[in-house]
N, C-alpha and C positions, 0 to 999 in steps of 0.2 A: 504494500500500500504506500501511497505518497504521504510524506510527512506533512500533515495539515496543522501544525502547531501555530502557524502564523494566524493571527486574529482575523485579518482580512479574508483569508481563505475560508475560515470557519463561517464568517458572515455571508460568504458567497454561495453557500451550499443550496440555496433555494431560488437562485435567479434562473430565468429561462434562457434558452439559447439565443433568443432575440435580444434580450438585455445584454448578454455577453457580446453579441455582434456589435452592439452600439459602443462597446468599450474599445473596439479595435480601430480607433482613429489614429492611424500610424503616421499621419502627416503633421501632427501637432506635438510639440515637446511637452513633457510633463512639468508642471509648475512645482517649485519646492514644496514639500509636504504632501504631495499627491499620494494617496494610499496605493495607487497602482505602481509606484516606483519601487524598484528592486535594486539594492546595492550590488553593482556588478564588478567592482574593482578587482576582487579576488580572482575573477575568471578572465581578466584581460592580460594576465601575465605580469611582467615587471612594469607595473603601472601604479601611480599614486598622484593624486592632485597636490600632494605636499610639495612635489618638485616645482609645480607651477607657483605655489604660494611662496616657496623659497626664492624663486626668480624675482618675485615682487617684494622680497625682504619681509615676509610674514613668517614668524617662528611657529613652533609646534603648539604654543599656547595661544596663538591667534593675535599676537602683537606685531604691529608693523614697525620695523626699525629703519626709518628713513632719515639718513644723515643730511645735514644742510648741503653737503657737496654731492648729494645723489644726482644721477643723471637727470637732466631736465626733460628728456624724452626717451621713450623705449617702446618698441613695437614687437609684440609677440604674436606668432601664428599658432592658432589652435586648430589642429587638423586631424583628419581621419576620414574613413569612407562615409559617403552619404548614407544616412540611416543608422549609423553606428551608435548614436546617442549623444552627439556633440552638443546639440541645442539644449537638451535636458541637462547635461553636465555643465554647460556654460551658464545656464540659469541658476543652477545650484551654486556655482562658483561666484557669480555676481551677487547672489543673496548673502553668501558667507562673507565676502569681502566688503560689502556695504555695511560698515560698522564704524562707530566713532574711533575705535582703536586701530582701524585699518584704512579703508578708502571710502570715498564718496563716489559710488558707481553710477555711471550713466549707461544704461543698456539700450541698444538699438537693434531691433529685429527688422532687417531690410526686407524680409518677405512680407511683413505687415505694413511697413511705412513707405516702401519704394517698389519700383518695377524691376524685379531681379532679371528679367529678360532684356532690359534696356537700362543698364546701370553704369554710371560713371562716378569717378572719384568725387566730382563736384556735388552730386546728389547726396552721397554719404556724408560729406563734411557739412553741408547745409543742414541735413537732418540731425547731425550730432549737435550742431550749434543750437538748433531749435529745441532738442531734448534737454540740453543743459539749461537753457534759459527758462524753459517751462518748469523743470524740477527745482531750480533755485527759487523761483518766485512763487509758483502756485503750490508746490508740495511742501517746501520747507521755509517759506517766508524769509529767505535770505535776500537782503538788499545790497545791490552793487552800486557804488558811488557813480554818479553820472560821468565823471571824468574818464572812467574806464569803459564806458559804453559809447562815447562819442565817435570813436573810430569806426565801429560797426555801423552806426547811424549814418555817418558821412559816406561810408562805402556804398550804402544803399542810395543815398541822395545823389551822389556824384557819379555813380556807375550804373545804377539800375533805373532810378527815377527819370533820368535825363535821356535814357536810351529811346530812340524813336519808336521802336517796336514794343516797348514795355511801359509806355506812359499810361496806357489804359489799365494795365495790371497794377501799377503803382496807385492809381486813383481808386481802384477797387479796394486795395488794402487799407488805404487811408480813410475810406468812407466809414463814417460812424464812430471813428476814434476821436475821443475828446482831446487827447494830446498825442503828439507824434514824437515822443521822446520817453526815455526811461525803460526800465526792465519789462514791465507788462507790454509796452508797445513793441519792443524788440522781439519778445516772445511771440506775439501775434504775427509780426512781420515774417520771421523765419519759419513759422508754422505754415504760413501761406505760401512761401517759396517752396517748401517741401511738398505741400499738397499739389501745387501746379505741376511740379516735376513728376509726381507719382501718377497723376491721372492722365499724363501725356497730353496736356493742353497745348495750345498753339504757342504758349510762352516757353515750353520746355527747352528747346534748342537755343533760344535766345538767352535764357537765363544761364545755361551752361556756358555759352560763349562769353558772357560777361564775367563769369567766375574765372574761366580760363585766361582771358585777356588781362584780367586785373587780379590775378591770384595772389601776388606778393602782398598787395594791400589787404586783401581779405585775410590771408594767413596772419599777418601782423596784428590785425584787429581781433581775430579769434584768439590768438596767443595772449593778448592783453586781457581779454575776458577770462581766459583760463587761469592766468596768474592771480587776477583780482579775486576770482571765485574761490581759489584755493586758500587765499588769506582769510576770507570771510568764513569759509567752511571750518578752518582750523580754529578761528576765534569763537565760532558757535559750538565747537565740540562735535562736529558732524563727521569728521574724518581727517586723515593726514594729508591726502592729496586726492585729486580727481582721477578716476580710472574709467576709460571708455571701453565697453565690451560690445563688439559688433558681430552679430549673428547674420547668417544668410548669405554672406559673400562666398561661402563654400559651394553654393549652388551655381556659381558662374561657370559657363561652359568652357570648352577647351580653347576657344578663341578669346573670350572675354577675360578669363582669369589672368593670363599673362599681361594683358593690357592694364588691368587694374593693379596687380601686385608687382609688376616689373616695369612696364613702360611708364606708368604714372606714379611710381613710388616716390619720385622727387617731390611731388605735390603732397602726397600722404605724409611724408616725413618733414614737411615744413611746419606742420602743426606740432608744437612743442608740448607733448603730453604723454601719458601712459595709455597704451592701447592694446587690446587683445582682439585680433581679427580672426574669424573662422576662414580657413582656406581649404580648397579641394586637395585631396591627397595626391592626385596625379601631378600637381604642380611641383611637388618636392622631388620628383624623379626626372624632371626636365632640366636641360642645361640652361640655367638662368643664374641671376645674381642675387637671389633672395638673401643669402647669408650676409651680403654687404649692408643690408638695410634692416633686416629683422633678426631678432634673437634666434637661437637654435629652436626650431619648431617643437611645439609640445604636441605629441601624437596621442590620440585616443585610439588604442588598438582594438581590433575586433575581439569578441569573446572566443576563447579557444575551447570548443566542445570536443575536439579531437586533436590528437598529437600529430606530429609530422608523418607518422606511419599509418594514420587513419584509425587509431584506437581511441575509444571513448575516454574522455577525462571526466571521471565520475562526479567530482565536486563541481566542476564547471557546468556539466550537464544539469545538475541540480539547480544552479542559478538561473539558467535559461528556462528550465521547467517551471520554476517559481514565477518567472515573468509571464509565462503562458497561463498559469493557473490563477494569477491575480485577475485575469480578464475572463478566462473561460474555465470555470471550476471543474474539479475532477469528475463529478457525476455526469458531466456532459460529454465524457469520452467513454468508449467501450472498455478500454484498458489503459494502463499506464504506458504500455509499449507504443500506443498510438501517439501519445504526447511526445515521447522520446523520438519517435520516427520523424515528426515534424521538426523537433529541435535539431536533430542531426542534419537534416537537409536545409535548415536555415543557415548553416555554416557559422553560427554564432553571430549572425547579423540580426539585430533586434527588429528592425523594420520588416525584414523578410519573414521573420517568425510570425509577426502579426499579420502579414499578407497571407501566409500559408494558412493560418488559423481562420482568417476571414473567408478564403476560398473554400476551405474544408467545410465550414458551416453551410456554404451555398450548396455543397454536394451532399450534405448529411441528410439521412432519412429521419424524419420526425425530430426528436430532441436529443440526438446523440451523434457524436462524430466517431465513426468507426474507421478501421484500417482502409477500407475501400475508398471512403471519402478523402482520407489523408493522401492516399496514393494518387487520386485524381487531382488533388490540389498541387501536389509536387509536379505532376505532369504539366498542368496548366501554367504554373509560374515558370517552370523550366522553358516551356515554349515561348513565353514572353521574352525571356533572355535570348532565345535562339536567334532572333532577328538582329542582334548586335554582333553576331559572330560570323567571321569569314571562314571559308573552308580551311584555309591554311592556318587559322588560329588554333585548330584542334591539335596540330603537331606541336605548336609552341606550348599549349596548355599541358599536354601530356609530359613534355620535357620538364616544365617547371614543377609539376607534381612529383616527378622522379628526383628532382634536385631542388627542394624547397629552400635550402640554406644558401643558394647561390643566385639570388634574384638579380645581382648586378650584371649578369650575363644577358639579361633580357630587358635592359632599361632603354629600349628603343621606343619610337613613337607609338607603334601598335600595342606594345605591352602597357604603355601609359594609358592608351585609350581603353584597354580592357580593365585597368584599375578604375578608371572613371566610370565605366559602365557596370562595375561590380562583377564582371566575369572572373576577374582575379580578386582575391581577398588578401589583405595584408594583416598579419598578426604581429605580436611584439617581436623585437629583434630582427626585423626584416624577413620574417618567415612568411612566404607566399604559398597559396594553394588555390587551385581552381574552386570556384563556388561549387559546393556539392550538387546543386541542381544541374549544373552543366555536365557533370559526369553521368547523368541519366540520359543525355541526348545521344541519338544513334551515331552522329558524327564523331563524338568523343570516344564512344565505346569501340567504334570501328578502328580509330587510330590507335587506341590503347591495345587492342588485340593484335594489330599488325606490328606494334613496336617491339 
């Protein structure tokens, strides 16, 4: 029998399969404190958030040790496969670090606030300025002296308001405002800038052009706001420094990610602050200059449910099983083996486990997921991946599975594409394996048999 000591599992024993299905919303991160959350660190291998905290000078007791001569700016990449749990872990990290003894955290979810399919560095920086202004004034009642806001106001007046194609936008923003100065006004202004960019209005490209052509002025004004904000935050006992955490930028595709993190890195790094950016894992395996601008990337590895030889890792399997049972309780499966079957074929990928559970419910007869439904789910999701694979990729995948400890021999463009598409999964210590779903495809099995 499955160990059901967990209180949430015990409370789940009477939910229907339809209620369970509604818990399988795998495109949204779990908020801190969500009862569906399962601690997965032990199953990720050599992994601990403490290393990230240490990079930010936070000790094991949760105190931040920030010396007066500490770097004015630092940029950290938080990376891992899409769906491995980065957003959930970043939210937990942001919640932990947002503390008077640590940092004043400004969290931006680009998927919520911006158009990830048409994203530029200007969009992100304007949105971060808007988020900072809003949190300072509306949420914490922190007042910034006017002298430290004038530069941002002048940037808008001299670069945006006078632009021939943006005069109507400026008039819209100013309409209804009693005064056109101060923190509340700036907050409204930058929120409107972000909204116009997000909805793809006719102003979007013109606003981006203004930022690009006058970026040095914008960066200097933003930097002044950050420094003034940090002084006020320390005085109010709200935190030691401002920390920006940016989620969603890991969803940038193979063309947009290098533009954002490599080609436009000069603009990102002109903002003098502390930043954590989510980044796609394939970017780390490309020949680029990330190390020149970013700290050593912090990787969130996949959960290892099997070892290099394909043998089950019992304790890690239990972690993934618990993740499944928090959403779909034990009585909705015919046997424990059916749960474990889906766990194995998830490859330790949290989002794919939830996908498999969702599809298995669709195939289930009545109120129970049996082995037949689980097998149909594996076949369907495997076929969804099949369209991302070229015939010659199967040879490469079989070779990688035979030599998982030597991924450097396969760091070409096609292997990076397979990492991006989750055909290849990366575990801790650069341990690569084909996604178990791929091994069920006829093309893979044919190549494995001929090898």
